[in-house]
N, C-alpha and C positions, 0 to 999 in steps of 0.2 A: 680190285685191291681194297677198296673202301667197303667194309662190310657193315658199316652203320651201326656201331655198338650202342648200348643203352645210354651211354653218357653223352652221345651226340658228337663225339670227337673222332668217329671213324674207327673205334676199337672193337674187336670181336668180344663176345660175352666172356670168353676165356682169355686169359693173358696169353700173349704170343708164345711165351716160353712154356706154356702148358699144352701147346698143340702137339699132337702125335708126331714123332720124328724129331722134335726139338732136342738138341744135345745141350744139356744144362751143366754149367761149370760151377762147382761149389768148392769149399775148402776140403772136401773129402774126395774130390776127383770129378770126372765127367760121367754123366749117365744120360741115356736116351729115353725120352718119354714114350711109353708103349702106345700103340702097337709098332711104332717105328723101330723099337728095340729088337724086333724079330728079324731084321735084315741088317747087313753091314751098312754103315753110313759112309758116304763119300767124304764126310768131315772128320773121320777118325784121326787124321793127321793134325788137326787144328788144335792150337793151344790158345786159350783165352784166359783173362783174369777171372777169379771167382766172382760170381754175381752176374754172369752173362749167359746167354744161350745163343746157339746158331741153328739154322734150319736150311736145308736144301730148298732151292726155289725153281730153277730152270736150267736148261743148257741151250746156249745160242753160240754157234761157232764164231770164233774170233771176236768176242765181245770186247769192244774198244771204248765205248762210252755208254754211260747210263744216265738217263734223265727222266724225272717224274713229271707226268702231265698233271694239270691242276686237280683232276679227279682221283689221282693215285695210281693210274696205270703206269707201268714202267716201259719206257722206250729205250731200245738198244740199237746202237750203231754197230753194224756188222759188215765191214768192208772186205774186199778181196784183193785190193792193191797191196803190194809188198809193204810190210811194216817191220819195225825193229823187232817186235815180238815174233813175227813169222807165224801168227796163229792160223791154224787150218780151218777148213769148212766154213769160211765166211759166206754170208748170205747175199752179199751185194745189195743190201737193203737196210731199211730202218724197220725194226721188228717191235711189235707191241706185246707185252706180257701183262695179263690181268689175272686177278685171283677173285673171281666173283663169288665163290663159295666160302672164302675166308679160311681155307685149310692150311694156309702158309705156303702152298705150292702154286706155281703158275698154271693156268689153264692152257689149252692149246694156243700156240703163238699165232699172231696175225701179222701180215706184212702190210705196213702202213704205206711205204714207198719202196719201189724196186728200181733196178738198173742203176745202182749207186756204188760202183766199185771203189770210189775214193771218198768215202764219207766217214766223218768222225764227230765233228762238233754238232751239238744239239742244244736248242734253247726254246723254251716256251715263253713268249712275250707278245703283248699287243694283239691278243686273239689269234696268234699264228704260231706255227712251229717253224723256227729258223733252223736251217741245216746246211752242212757243207756238201757241195758236189764238186770235187776237185778244187780248182782255184776260185770257185764261185760260192757266194753265200746266197742261198735261196730261202724262200719262205712259202708256206702254204697255209691256208685258212684252217684253224683248228676250233672246233666246237666241243665243248666238254663231253667227253666220252667217245669221241671219234676214234675208231681203230683201223680205218682205211681213209686215206686222204680223200676229202670230199670235193676239192676244187683243183684248179690248175696251179702248179707251182709258178712263182714269179721270181725274177732276179732281184736281189737286194743290192748287191755290190760285188765287184771283182776285187781280187787281191793280186794285182799284176806285177808286183815289184820284183819278186824272184820266186822261181818254182823249183823246189828241191824234190827229186824223185824219191828220196828216203824220208826226209822230214816234212812230208806233205800234210800231215793232219793239222787242221785249223780248229782250235777250241773257241767257243763262243759263250759269252755271258753278258748279263745286263746289270749295271750298277744301280744303286738307289735313285740316282738322279736321272735315270732313263737312258744313259749312254750305253750303247752296245759295243763291246770290244771283241776283237778277233785276233788270233795269233797267226804268225807266219814263220816258217822255218828257213834256215840257212844251211850252207855246207862249208867245209874247209876252203879257205881262199889263199892264194899264193902271196897276197900282199896285205898291207896294213895302212893305216893313215886315213885319209879322207875318202871313204868309200860311199857309194850310194846306198840307200836304205835297202836292206835285204831281210834279215831276220829280226822280228820284234813283235810289238803289240800295236794294233791299229784300232781305229774307231769308225763306226758307221755314222755319217753325218747327213744322210738324206740324199747324197749324190750316189752315183753308181760305182764309185771308186773309194775303197776304204782309205782312210788317212792315217799316216804314221803317228804314233804317240810316244813310244819308247823303243830304243834300238839296242843293238849289241847282244842279241840272242842267237844261239845256235839252233835249239830245238825246243821252243816253248810248247811242250806237249799237252799242257792242261791249263785251264783258266777257271776261276770261280770267284763270284762276288757275293759274299754273305750279306744278309740283310742287317741294317741298323746303323752302320757307320760310313756308308758310301765308300767302301773299300773293295778293291778287286786284287786278286793275287794270281801270278803266273808261275808255273813250274817249269824251270829251265834245265835241260840236259846239256852238259858241257862236253868238251872234247873227250872222245874215248881214250882211255889209258893215260890220261893227263894228270892223274893224281900225284905222281912224283914231281911234276912240274908246277904244282900249286893248284891244279884244276880241282873244281868242286861243282856238284850240282847245286841248284839254288831254288828257293821259293822267295819271290820278290813281290812287293806291292806295285801296282800299276800306277805310274805317275807321269804326267806330261814332261817330256824332255830328258828322262833318265837314260843313261847309257850303261849297260851292264857288261861291256867289255869285249865280247866276242867280235872278231876272231883273234885279237891281239893280246888281251889281258885276262888272266885268271880271276882277278879281283882288283880292287883299288890298289894302285901302287905296285902291282906284281904282273909284269909281262910274261907271257909264255916264253920259254927258252929259244924258240925259233923266231921270235920277234924281240930280240934283246933291246932294241932302241925305242920300243913303243912307249909313248907317254900315256901312262895309266892313272895319272893323278886325278882326272876328272871322272873316272869310272865310279858309279854309285856302289858303296859298300853294302853287302848283303847281311841280313841278320840270321838267316836260316840256311844252312849248307849241309850237303851230304857227300859222303865218300863217292868218288867216281866208281861206277859199277853198281851201286845200290839202286840207282835209276828210279827216282820218284816218277810215277806215271799218272797221278791224278791227285785231286784234293777236294774235300768238302768239309763243311762246318756243322758240328752238332748244334741243333737249334734251341737247346735249353731244357731238354727233358731228361737227360742222362744224369746219373749221380756224379758227385765229385770223385776223383779229380778230372773226369772227362767232360763235364758239363761245359759247353761252349767251345770245346777244343777243335782244332783242325785235325782231320784224319787223312793220312797220306799213304797210299799203297806203294811199296817199293818193289819193283819188278825183279830186282836182283841181277847179278852178273850174267852176261850173255851165255857163257859156256857152263857155268857151275850152278847158277841160280842162287849163289851165296848172297846173303843179305835180303832175300825176298821175305817181306813181312809187311805189316801195317803199323805205322807209328802214329801216336797222338802228340800234338804240339799245342801247348797252352797259348791262349789269346789274351792280350791285355783288354779287359772289359771296358776301360775308359777310352782307349784309342781305336780298338778294333784291329790293332797290328799283332802279328805273331810275335811272341816273345823269343828272345835270342836262343838258338838251339843249333846243335851240330853233331855229326858223327864222323867227321873227317879224320879224327885221330883214332878211329877204330872202336869207339864206344859212344853211347849217347851222352851228351852234356847239355846243360841248360834245361830248357823246357820241353825236351823231347823224351818220350818214353815208348818202349815197345808195347803194342796193344795186342796184336794177333801175330802168331808165329807158327812155324811148322812146315812151311813150303820147302825150305832149303835143307831137306833131310838126305840129300845125295841120291835119291831114288828117281827123281824126275817124274813122279806119278801124279802130282797134285797141281800141276800148272804153276802159274805165276800171277799174283794179284795185279790187276791192271786198271780197274776203274772203280770209283766209289760214288755213292749218292745216298743222301738221307731222304727217306720217304716222308711224306706229310704226316704219317702216324708215328714217326720217331725212330723207326728201324734204320739201321745202316745196311745198305745193299752193296755187295762186293762182286765185281765181275772179273773174269779170268779169260785172257785172250789165247792161252795155250790149249786148254781143253774145253773152253766155253762154259764152264759151270758158273752159275750165279747162286749165291746164298745170302742170307741176311743174318744180322746179329742184333740182339736186343738185350737190354738189362733185365734181370729178373724182376726188378722193381722199376717201372717206367712211369714218369709223371703223365697224368691223363688230361692235362690241360690242352684244349684244342690250340693248334698253331694258327697264327695269322698268315694267310696266304698272300 
């Protein structure tokens, strides 16, 4: 991935958007850089703002998580256990995608770890790769450039509180202060009130059992901790078809002691209609919400190289409605630079309000040919990589003008 450009920041001699096969978006339309223009692009459906380009990268069946190694290799979690997206051709493995020749496309994939039917969460930290194996968080030694695990995996912690067969993915990330967080999913429950911990965010504290931090989650599908403000954010998928009852998907900050309401409350002060007597006064109010069915599936933060208005924003892939894929797109949400918190944003009334804007669209064209966006990750070189669990295609997006200042890792 890192081709070691002349500026020392890992950039190729040519700009990314000049690579053959790049689809460039300008005020006059989209055009493919030759010789890639000689064949149809799988990105012909995609709509981006003028000033950006996109490029095919690789295909890995049931791509559910993307994570960059310190050297710029892309690691992909490809499970086979049933998931909400139902993606085919999972590898039951963690796969490595490198681009050693710098042509913008991945070389032949490598299998870093195999026999992992229930894996999604990935994290590079403390000279290790942390990863999910069912209800366990494992880690294996990682040396810069490893493309096959060199040592024996070791157990870090169990997540024994509740095991959902559907909401089993466990996202992992590390805050600025060194705390590693992990998510756990829940299911619908017949009761309300004083329930034991089930769905929420936990932390690893050096023991072999993860400790609860925040509760009241149904399906915290994604977790990300941007650098600089010691903030972490979880993406929460709420009750299916609950929009008419006040339900909404959420992106929320991770804080000790917060209660986000599930299974009884849609939001602060609003119980679901089947729990009319629930006390929702102590539920934490969210700042970012989505229409039920838009299905936010991931999140990552632009690290400071992109032009305004996207510089420093959070990017969120929306998986879309399960039967129609309506709403499938990528949105950008502005971040308050002083606090590191996402600015207030919503689309629960049928259109973007506040700090949310559509960035990439085209998936929900009614033809079901282009898959559904599922995972995002910014590379160390500033490109945004987007994974797709329906057809496995991975591509990247870059601005036509990308700041060339090396990032601090």
